[in-house]
C-alpha angles and dihedrals in degrees: 000000000000121000132198121184124203142165103082126141141109123320133168125244109280092024131120135237136174124216124201132204119197118202135195129196134079096258102054093118089060095063135084107230130209144177121227131186137200124193121197110281094007137101122261113266136198107228104172141000137183133200126240096269094034093245096116127050138180126207127185110234091247091064105028111128094017104059128057124192121201137163140207113204096185088060098033093234136135121197134197112201109197124193137173086029117201130197089252089063088070106118147113106276125208135181122224141189128218135165094239143015090241091059092043093055089051088053087245095147129177098194133022124197125213109266133244121213132215138175131213111208121213 
């Protein structure tokens, strides 16, 4: 599976942005998908995850209630809708694929996508 994230840019505090992750490969629908972020000088953080069928999601406490992860298996896409953005959301965001949620939350990832960066201005 190859992954490519897009949608970064500059947004003001309180604004919204949607990131997209395009996947290639026949087995996309078999993977648990996640979005990670890494801010300058900080550790990489798993912010959201979604199960194969989309029925189960995971959110880090820092984004719960503001971010929504969805997927479209027919289009091989994963999205991260981000609302009420804060300056501390500024980071490089990457999508990732893993066979299970358990592995994903342990950062045991099978495939990483190239990240997309956005900045939330204060």
